[in-house]
Residue, then its C-alpha position, 0 to 999 in steps of 0.5 A: m721927276s723934278g724937285t718940284d715933283v718931289l716937293g709936291a709929293a711930300k706935301a700931298r703925303c702930309g695932307f696939304h692940297r691933296d684934293r687939288y694935286a692933279i694933272r690935266p686928263g689926256l694922253y701923255c708920252v714917256g720916252s719916244p713912243d710910236k704906234s706900237s708902244s704900250v698904252f697905260v691907263t691911270a688916274n689924274y691924281k698926280l701921285s698916281f701919275d708920277h708913280l707910273r711914269k717913274n716906273l716906266k723909266d727906260l721905256s717908251a710908252w703912252i699914258l692915258v690919264l682919266d679925269t678922276k677928280s684928283i682921286n687915286v685909282w683904287c678910290a676912284a674905281g670905287k667912286g666910279t670916276f675911274g670907270t667905264e664911261e670915262l675911259l670910253r670918253r678919253i679913248t675917243e677924245t684923244g683919238l687913240h685909234e689913230v695914235v697906236d695901231h694895236r688895240k691893247l690897254i694896260l690898266p692897273q688891277l686896283g681899277a678893276t672894280g670900276v671898269a667893265a672890260h667887255r664894254i670897252k672891247k665891244e665899243t672901242g675894239f680895245r682889249v683891257i689887260w690888267g697890269p700888276i698892282r704895283t707900278e714897280d712890277i711893270h718891267a717884269f710884267l712886260k718882260a713876261g709877255m704882259k702876264a702877272d704872276k701871283r706876287m704881282r697880284q697881291a696887295r702887299f702892305s709893308l712897314y713902309d706902306r703903313w709908315v707913309l700913311i702917318p703924316v696925313e693922319l696927323k695933319m688931319l688931327i691938328k685942328p680937332a685935337l686942338v679944339l678938344l684939348a682946349v675945351l678939356v683944359v678949360l674944364s679942368g679948372i673946375s673944383p670944389e673950391g670953384y675955378t682954380v688956376a692950379g686945376v688948369l695947370g695940374r689936371g689940364l696938363n694931365v688931360v693934354l698929355a693923355g690926349l697926345i698919348g692917345i693920338v700917338l698910339g692910334s695914329v703912329l704906333f698902331p699902323l706900325l704895329m698893326p700886323w702883330i696886334p691881336f684881334r681882327s677889327f681895327y677898333l679893337k686893335g686900337f682899344a687894346i694898344g690904348l690899354v696895354l701901352g696907355i696904362p704904364i705910360l699914364r702912370l708916369l704922368p706928373g701930379t697926384g690925380t685920384v684913382l677915378e681921374k687916372t681911370a678916366l684918362i686911361l679910358f679916354v686914351a683907349a677910346l681915342s686910340s680906338y677911333l684913330s686906329m679905325n680910320f685906317t680901315g679905308s687905307t689898307p688892302f684888308t677891308s672893303p666898303s661894306g667891311v668899313e661900314k660894319e666895323m663903324r657900326r660896331g666900333i663907334p658905339v663902344q667909343v662913344l660910351s667909353v668917352v662918355a664914361a671917361f668924361s663923367m668920371w673925369t668931371i666928378s673926380p675933383f669932388v670925390t675924395 
């Protein structure tokens, strides 16, 4: 791994050029492989490729890279790009039959939803062996005779796994958050006296701080605290953390806003935290595509109603004494 690789990984983790962070599909080698060396299959998303080759250190092996359109193994398997047809095509195009004299392919377990192993065996003669979920378990997997134990089959989601999701979530929020908060700041100047700078400086500052609090709770604290927050649904977890932590934090806001305005801001923080927390449903091993859709059907109406109620209360609060 070179300095350029490390920098590229950091940029991808932060959401920069992630959709173009790819390598050319084909056959690669690690060390000095020969005809008896193992063949590992992965996606052409460079983070996936780099994770694999980094954990093949001190081994000589082949890496067969599929064209997954710069998408990681798990997501590509669900979308069909890490799939049976693509694997069949790469086996043929790379002449893999002539490169190795065995007929075994080691595929990542998270790619199992996209590959029909029986078809690969029938049409190419190669037998698919499902490797461990995590590449750091490969050495132990090979040492055990290409057999994965229970721990290797578990999709763990540690504090580090959750922490590395935060930068890309924050990066994706920058533009929409700036637009939303700018609109609210402009509207904050409306008062019974007309449009005032004092309103912008007072109510505007409060709504910006409330928005930032909601973002921090939903995109930073939620993934870190997720296992310990009550409820199963992510949107309820986010709403809960928005209320439990948002209320005491908002009490510290400057200004002397009315009870109606403070209530509106609390509801705004909770709704924002709920929505951002729900974004993580597609980034964890706890949910499925159908589960994500189910949660969105339940969560979005609650969030929309909360935002509408919050905006209505916040808008009329200057006119209510």
